C-alpha positions as CSV (number, residue, x, y, z in Angstrom):
1,M,-26.2,-1.8,4.1
2,A,-23.6,-0.5,2.1
3,S,-24.3,1.7,-0.9
4,K,-23.7,0.3,-4.4
5,Y,-22.1,3.6,-5.4
6,P,-18.6,4.7,-4.2
7,P,-18.8,7.6,-1.8
8,T,-18.4,11.2,-3.3
9,D,-18.6,13.3,-0.1
10,L,-15.2,15.0,0.3
11,E,-15.0,14.7,4.1
12,T,-15.9,11.1,4.2
13,V,-13.4,10.3,1.5
14,V,-10.5,12.4,3.1
15,N,-11.2,10.8,6.6
16,N,-11.2,7.3,5.2
17,E,-7.8,7.8,3.2
18,I,-5.3,5.0,3.7
19,R,-2.3,6.1,5.2
20,E,0.0,2.9,5.6
21,W,0.5,-0.1,3.5
22,H,2.5,-3.4,3.3
23,F,4.0,-5.1,0.5
24,H,4.7,-8.8,1.1
25,I,7.5,-10.2,-1.2
26,Y,6.8,-14.1,-2.0
27,F,9.1,-16.6,-2.8
28,L,8.9,-20.4,-3.2
29,Q,11.0,-21.8,-0.2
30,K,12.4,-24.3,-2.0
31,N,13.5,-22.5,-4.7
32,Q,17.1,-21.1,-4.1
33,A,16.9,-18.8,-7.1
34,Q,13.7,-17.1,-5.7
35,H,14.9,-16.9,-2.4
36,D,18.2,-15.1,-3.5
37,A,16.2,-12.9,-5.7
38,A,14.1,-12.0,-3.0
39,L,17.0,-11.1,-0.5
40,A,18.5,-9.1,-3.4
41,L,15.6,-7.2,-3.7
42,R,15.2,-6.5,0.0
43,D,18.9,-5.3,0.0
44,A,18.1,-3.1,-2.9
45,V,15.1,-1.4,-1.0
46,L,17.4,-1.0,2.0
47,R,20.0,0.8,0.2
48,L,17.3,3.0,-1.7
49,R,15.9,3.9,1.6
50,R,19.4,4.9,3.0
51,D,19.9,6.8,-0.2
52,G,16.7,8.8,0.0
53,A,14.6,7.4,-2.9
54,F,11.7,6.5,-0.5
55,V,10.7,5.4,2.9
56,A,10.0,1.7,3.0
57,V,10.8,-0.5,6.1
58,P,11.4,-4.4,5.5
59,L,10.9,-6.2,8.6
60,F,14.3,-7.7,9.8
61,R,12.6,-11.2,9.8
62,V,12.6,-13.2,6.7
63,N,9.9,-16.0,6.8
64,T,11.5,-19.1,5.2
65,E,8.1,-21.1,5.7
66,P,4.4,-20.1,5.7
67,I,2.9,-17.8,8.4
68,G,0.0,-16.3,9.3
69,P,-2.2,-15.7,6.0
70,H,1.1,-16.0,3.9
71,P,1.5,-19.5,2.3
72,A,5.1,-19.3,0.9
73,G,8.4,-17.9,2.2
74,S,7.9,-13.9,2.4
75,Y,8.8,-10.7,4.2
76,E,6.9,-7.7,4.8
77,I,7.8,-4.1,3.9
78,W,5.9,-1.3,5.5
79,V,5.3,1.8,3.5
80,P,3.4,5.2,4.5
81,S,1.5,6.8,1.9
82,E,3.8,9.6,1.5
83,T,6.2,7.3,-0.6
84,F,3.9,4.5,-1.7
85,A,4.0,5.4,-5.4
86,S,7.6,5.5,-5.6
87,V,7.9,2.0,-3.8
88,F,5.0,0.5,-6.0
89,S,6.9,1.8,-9.1
90,Y,10.2,0.4,-8.2
91,L,8.9,-3.0,-7.2
92,A,6.8,-3.3,-10.2
93,L,9.7,-2.6,-12.4
94,N,12.2,-4.6,-10.3
95,R,10.3,-7.8,-8.9
96,G,11.7,-10.0,-11.5
97,E,9.6,-13.4,-11.0
98,L,8.6,-12.8,-7.6
99,S,5.0,-12.1,-6.4
100,I,4.1,-9.2,-4.2
101,L,1.0,-8.8,-2.3
102,V,0.2,-5.2,-1.7
103,H,-2.5,-4.4,1.0
104,P,-3.6,-1.3,3.1
105,L,-3.2,-1.2,7.0
106,T,-6.7,-0.4,8.5
107,R,-8.7,-1.9,11.4
108,D,-10.2,-4.4,8.9
109,Q,-7.3,-6.7,8.6
110,R,-9.2,-9.7,6.7
111,A,-10.8,-7.2,4.1
112,D,-7.3,-5.4,3.7
113,H,-5.8,-8.9,2.7
114,E,-8.8,-10.3,0.8
115,V,-10.8,-7.5,-1.1
116,R,-8.5,-4.5,-0.9
117,N,-5.4,-6.1,-1.9
118,A,-3.4,-6.0,-5.2
119,W,-0.8,-8.2,-6.6
120,L,2.3,-7.7,-8.6
121,G,2.8,-11.0,-10.4
122,P,0.8,-14.1,-10.0
123,S,-1.3,-14.1,-6.9
124,F,-1.2,-16.9,-4.0
125,P,-3.9,-18.2,-2.1
126,L,-4.0,-16.8,1.6
127,N,-5.2,-18.6,4.8
128,L,-7.5,-15.8,5.8
129,S,-8.6,-17.8,9.1
130,T,-5.5,-16.7,10.9
131,L,-6.7,-12.8,10.6
132,P,-9.2,-11.0,12.8
133,L,-12.3,-9.8,11.0
134,R,-11.7,-6.2,12.8
135,S,-9.1,-4.4,15.5
136,D,-10.0,-1.9,17.6
137,E,-6.8,0.3,16.9
138,I,-5.4,1.1,13.4
139,P,-2.4,-0.8,13.2
140,L,0.5,1.8,13.5
141,Q,3.9,1.1,12.4
142,Y,7.0,3.1,13.0
143,P,5.5,6.1,14.7
144,A,8.9,7.8,15.2
145,L,9.0,8.3,11.7
146,K,6.2,10.9,11.8
147,L,4.6,9.5,8.6
148,G,1.4,7.6,7.6
149,Y,-0.9,7.6,10.1
150,S,1.5,9.2,12.5
151,A,2.0,12.2,10.1
152,E,2.5,15.6,11.8
153,V,2.4,17.7,8.4
154,P,-0.9,19.7,8.4
155,E,-3.0,18.3,5.4
156,L,-5.1,20.4,3.1
157,T,-8.2,21.7,4.5
158,L,-11.5,20.7,2.9
159,E,-11.8,24.1,1.6
160,E,-8.2,24.1,0.1
161,R,-9.0,20.7,-1.5
162,R,-12.1,22.1,-3.0
163,K,-10.1,25.0,-4.7
164,L,-7.4,22.6,-5.9
165,G,-10.1,20.4,-7.6
166,A,-11.9,23.5,-9.2
167,K,-8.6,24.6,-10.6
168,V,-7.6,21.2,-11.8
169,E,-11.1,21.0,-13.7
170,E,-10.8,24.5,-15.1
171,I,-7.1,23.4,-16.7
172,L,-8.7,20.1,-17.9
173,S,-11.9,21.6,-19.3
174,K,-9.7,22.5,-22.3
175,D,-8.2,19.1,-22.7
176,P,-10.3,17.1,-25.3
177,L,-8.9,13.9,-24.0
178,A,-9.6,14.4,-20.5
179,A,-13.0,13.1,-18.9
180,H,-14.9,16.0,-17.2
181,A,-16.3,15.8,-13.9
182,P,-20.2,15.4,-13.7
183,S,-22.1,18.9,-13.2
184,D,-24.2,17.5,-10.4
């Protein structure tokens, strides 16, 4: 049975960190203006990736009909955790009237789409019956990029993370507006 409290054990939290994400850009398939806006946003993401703003990989395929759990026209953008904030920021500011489903990539595909998701814009009902409950493997995408779950850059050790956390707490202890960590 899952605890009613979120985990606070550093090693557990670090080992369960999500490293890859999907952004699904939705458009109403019979609405030409939304279809055009979705394709313009896709082209903008591709240009920005080329120019080094972030790493984001839109799939070549654009679905003009519902597919899998997605009930409308859509396309997928894969994003590694290393550039998640930049892509999220860009899409939040530039999505126009489009809705965007954001979800992590883990072994639990149904939970990723159902309870671990976020929406930019109005949400759409998903057909979750098309998704497996759990996969044996983490769904790696684009391992040649050496980002996300395939990253080879050494991460901070648990001890380095503890030192960083202590330094942040020390700095913020002087800020009356910042909440302080419990002393437990």
